[in-house]
C-alpha positions, 0 to 999 in steps of 0.5 A: 041739774047744772054741774054748778048746782051741787052742795047748794050752789047755783049758776051765776049767769055770765060767770065761768068759774074756771075760764076767761071766755073772752077769746072765743065765741059761743059758736066755737065751743058749742059743738064740743063733745066728751067723746070727740077731739076739739081745738084749743085755739079755733081762731088761729089759722093753720100752718103748713110745711112741705113734707120734704122739709119735715122729712129732712128735719126728722131723718136719721142724721138730721138736726133732731137726731140725738144719736146716743147722747146721754144728757140728763135733766137734774130733777125729772125722774125718767119714770115720770115720762113713762107715767105720762104715756100711761096718762095718755092711754087713760084719756085718748085713743084715736084709731081713725086718722092717717097721714094721707088725709086732712082733719079740718074738723077734729070734732068728727074724730072719735076719742075711744077713751073717756077724756076724764082721768078716771083710770078706765084703762085699768078698770075697763067697764067695771066688775059688772060688765067685765067680771073677768078683770076682777076677783070672784072669790067665794066664802070658804066652804060656801061657793054660793056666797061671794067673799068680801073682795068678789068684784073688788080686787083686780086680777094679776098674773099672781092670781093665775097659777097656770100662767106661763112665765114669771106670773107673780110679777106680771099682768093677768094673761090669756093662753096666747100671752095677751094681757087681760086689761082695760086697755091693750096698749098698756102692754106694748112694752115692759115698762108701761105694762109694769106701770099698769101692774103697779096701779092694779096692785095699788087699787088692791092694796087700797081695797085691802086697807079700807076693808081691814079698817072697817073690820077693826072699827066696831062702830062701822059695818064691814066694807065689802063687795060693791060698796068696797069696790066703789070706795077703793076705786075713788080713793085709788083714782083720787090719789092718782089724780093728786100725784098727776097734779102735784108730782107730774105737772109740777115737774114737767110744767113747773110749780109756778105754772101749776099754782097759777092755774089752780089759784087764778083759773084756766085762761085758754082751755075753756068751756064746760065739757071735758075734751081733748084738744088736738094742740095738746094731743098732736103736739104739746103732749108729745114732749116726752119723745125728747125725754126718753133715753135710749137705755134705762136701768130698771133694776138696782145694780143691773145693766142699762137696757135698750128701750126697744131691745128684746128685754124692755121693747117686747110686749104682748107676751108673758114676762120671762126675764127677771130683768124685765121686772121694773123696780120703781124705786130706780125710776121714781122718787120714793122714800128709799131715796135712791140715786134714780134714773133721770129723763133726757133733757127736753130739747130739739133732740130725740134718741137715735132709736126713735128715728128708726122705730123697729116696729114700724113697717114702711119707708124711712120717713114713716119709721121716724117718730119725729117725722111722724109728729111733724107730719101730724101737724099738717094733717090736723091743720095745727097753727104755727107755734109762734102764733100759739105763743102770741095767743097765749100772751108770750113776750115777743123777746121769748118768741124771737129767742125760740124762732132763732133756735128754730132757724138753726134746726132748719133755715127753710122753716122761716119765722112763720108757721113753725110746726107747733111740736117743734116750736115747743121742743125749741122753747123748752131748750132755750127757755125751759121750766119756770122755777119758784124763784122766778128763773127759768131752767133751760132743757129741764122741762116745758117752756111757757107755751108747752107748760100752759097747754099741758097743765091747763088741759090736764087740770081742766079735765079734772075740774070739769069732772064732778067725780074727780077730787078737783071736781067733787071735793077741792078740800080733799087731801091724800093719805100720807102713805100714798101722797106721792106718785113714788109712794103710790107706785111702790107701796104694793111692790113685792120683793123682786127676784134676783137678776 
């Protein structure tokens, strides 16, 4: 059955309801696969920049070194940037490419995560294939009979009394300290592990709520077991997806960009297969590296902590310090209306610590996140940023403005073949996020090219998934108590220990 044949709908030959296909030939899109990467602009030629130039740009003390500057945005909660990392782990995992190779065919690279926004990084392969992730309770007094939440609720450290550290505020862990979760990357630092924990708690809260509502309704059968799991997973995933579109994308790409894509359709992320374009994964979606501050305050009244310091930077082990427990009311807009931490401005600067990553062994160039991002552009044969801007249809005055900013970063780059990632940072700095009143706000979030790529891909992944709310029921709306990311992340947050 075609994906358009649901609910009595039939294919209409020659019409793609989501995308203008005029830029592409069928041969460019026919080989796309969900478990592989692909190209968003296959018609554009690759750009190349000498590695020594890239290394100079990304070096400590170089033009991208923001040192310890603390220039924050006016409206973007820093928690959204960490949420963006969580989303990345939900849709991509490239475990095969290196800097000393050339990737001419991204279709040959396996994506080890499903590209759809289905929270497989939380649910893993589900309760049947990975039962150790889930509650296996039995009815009191009858161990042979499963309880209502058996195979439904996900386990956390609070369910493991013998676990070391502050287990009730931590993920479920094995005796060696490693988290037992769907994607081990979501334990690589304290903030991302606390997001994972918050999403798990939200699922469990949803499951409890749905069960209690069914029990309270005499006209319904009690919702338990497999049916409860499926319904709770759907509700959890759809609310997560709704928050992604209406909080994350509107903040980082701009309301006008998101509304135009939803209202008029995608123009560049084309085809009927959800896939991850390398222009997105290698360049555009790395915008968050410019927005991460060197220090973050994660507890009310607490100190600002080094992101790569011993408290927040350590992962893959039990939480033993109350300061490592994140109070999400401090990092996201929530009903408590606190004065929250804002993200760094999106510009051509990165926090100094990111140019000397402490967990990377190797020469200085490889320790710089900026250099690594720039070199990936060569590896993946990415087109130049100015060429992508032309393909998207940007005004040449905008492109010239970005090119002039790039010349100040490094005059050796010239006006042709500008690394796409660097172009998007400069575009955000000198143009910035589109605002509802028709203006642009410099440095607040992504500019026109970056916003178009990020928003079209993430919305496209939802529209091309018949299990998502945009693919299955475009008239669905969230419950009021869970209708923002801030509410979703904090609704099941317990009382926190003192610091």
